[in-house]
C-alpha positions in Angstrom: 10.0 36.4 32.1 9.9 36.1 28.3 7.9 38.7 26.3 6.9 35.9 23.8 3.9 33.6 23.8 3.7 30.4 21.8 1.0 30.3 19.2 2.0 27.2 17.4 4.7 24.5 16.9 6.0 23.2 13.6 5.3 19.5 13.4 6.8 18.8 10.0 7.3 19.9 6.4 4.3 19.1 4.2 4.7 18.5 0.4 7.5 19.8 -1.7 6.7 23.6 -1.8 7.7 24.6 1.7 4.4 24.3 3.4 4.5 23.4 7.1 2.1 21.4 9.3 1.6 23.4 12.5 0.1 22.3 15.8 -2.0 25.3 17.0 -1.4 26.6 20.5 -3.8 29.6 20.4 -7.5 30.1 20.9 -7.4 32.6 18.0 -5.9 30.7 15.0 -7.8 32.7 12.4 -6.2 35.9 13.8 -2.8 34.6 14.6 -2.3 32.8 11.3 -4.1 35.2 9.0 -2.5 36.2 5.7 0.2 38.8 6.4 0.5 37.9 10.2 4.0 38.0 11.5 5.6 35.8 14.1 9.0 34.4 15.0 10.2 30.8 14.7 12.2 29.8 17.7 14.3 26.9 16.5 15.5 24.0 18.6 19.1 25.3 18.6 17.9 28.6 20.1 18.1 30.7 16.9 15.2 32.8 15.8 13.8 33.6 12.3 11.0 36.2 11.5 8.2 34.7 9.4 5.2 36.2 7.5 2.1 34.1 6.8 1.5 33.9 3.0 -1.3 31.2 3.1 -3.0 28.9 5.5 -5.5 26.0 5.3 -6.9 23.4 7.7 -5.7 19.8 7.4 -7.1 17.3 9.9 -6.2 18.7 13.4 -3.4 21.0 12.1 -3.0 24.0 10.0 -0.9 23.9 6.8 0.9 27.2 6.7 3.0 28.7 3.9 5.4 31.4 5.0 6.8 34.0 2.6 10.3 33.2 3.8 10.0 29.4 3.3 10.0 28.5 -0.4 11.3 24.9 -0.5 10.9 21.7 1.4 14.6 21.8 2.4 14.0 25.2 4.2 10.8 23.9 5.7 12.7 20.8 7.1 15.0 23.2 9.0 12.0 24.5 10.9 10.8 21.1 12.2 10.1 21.4 15.9 10.3 25.2 16.0 8.0 27.1 18.3 6.1 29.9 16.6 5.9 32.9 19.0 4.5 36.4 19.0 5.3 39.3 21.3 2.9 39.5 24.3 2.4 43.2 23.5 0.7 42.1 20.3 -2.0 40.1 22.1 -5.4 41.6 22.5 -6.7 41.9 26.1 -9.0 39.1 27.2 -12.5 40.3 27.7 -13.8 37.2 29.6 -12.8 37.3 33.3 -12.4 33.5 33.2 -9.9 33.5 30.3 -6.2 33.9 30.8 -3.1 33.8 28.6 -0.6 31.1 29.8 2.0 33.7 30.5 -0.3 35.5 32.9 -0.7 32.4 35.1 3.0 31.6 35.3 4.4 32.8 38.6 1.1 33.1 40.5 1.1 31.8 44.1 -0.9 28.6 44.6 -2.9 28.4 47.8 -5.4 26.1 49.4 -8.9 27.5 50.1 -7.9 28.3 53.7 -5.1 30.5 52.4 -2.2 28.1 53.0 0.5 28.6 50.4 1.5 25.4 48.7 3.7 26.6 45.8 3.9 28.5 42.5 2.4 28.1 39.1 5.3 27.2 36.8 3.4 27.0 33.5 0.3 25.7 31.8 0.5 22.4 30.0 -2.0 21.7 27.2 -3.2 18.1 27.1 -5.7 16.4 24.9 -8.2 16.1 27.7 -7.7 19.4 29.5 -5.2 22.0 30.5 -3.0 21.4 33.5 -1.4 23.8 35.8 2.2 22.7 36.5 3.0 23.7 40.1 6.3 23.9 41.8 5.3 22.9 45.3 7.1 24.6 48.3 9.0 21.3 48.9 10.6 21.6 45.4 8.5 18.8 43.8 6.3 19.5 40.8 2.6 18.6 40.6 0.1 18.6 37.8 -3.3 20.1 38.6 -6.3 19.9 36.2 -7.2 23.5 35.3 -10.9 23.0 35.9 -13.2 25.0 38.1 -13.9 22.1 40.5 -10.2 22.0 41.4 -9.1 25.6 40.7 -12.2 27.6 41.9 -10.4 31.0 41.9 -7.9 32.8 39.9 -7.2 36.3 41.4 -4.9 38.2 39.0 -4.9 41.3 41.3 -3.7 39.3 44.3 -1.4 37.2 41.9 -2.7 33.8 43.2 -4.7 30.8 42.3 -6.8 28.8 44.8 -6.4 25.0 44.5 -9.0 22.8 46.1 -7.4 19.4 45.4 -9.2 16.1 45.7 -7.5 13.7 48.2 -4.1 12.5 47.0 -3.7 14.9 44.0 -0.7 16.7 45.6 0.8 13.6 47.2 4.1 12.2 45.9 
């Protein structure tokens, strides 16, 4: 399992001075994108570049971020589509028992309320309406499960499992 967690994705270059439009993928954007914060850009070709936040401001649903290492639009264009990641060890612990980092959920067993194992959590997908658990079902097929209390009533980190109480047809092909 990777020791990195995604905190943003570079959507595009913005303006001529190297600023980047970033889609936020963290609940703590003020902390993750504070002046001086460091992260790594994971480019589409697999290469990685360290980055340091020099300035940030809100623009519509995105952040406009200037990194100390990105001084021109040409350099900014090379980062289009890059994932912005931080090391898991740099994340503060969650204090709310109903909050989880995506990486904590990946790999958990998925079970029905009666204890029947149905698969494994592959990842968390963030949609515009709600978060979804991407499950790999024991038959090899993937299923998307809305990550809401009515359908996922229990997350037991100690037992490394989530309980799925699916409405009729949710897990059907």
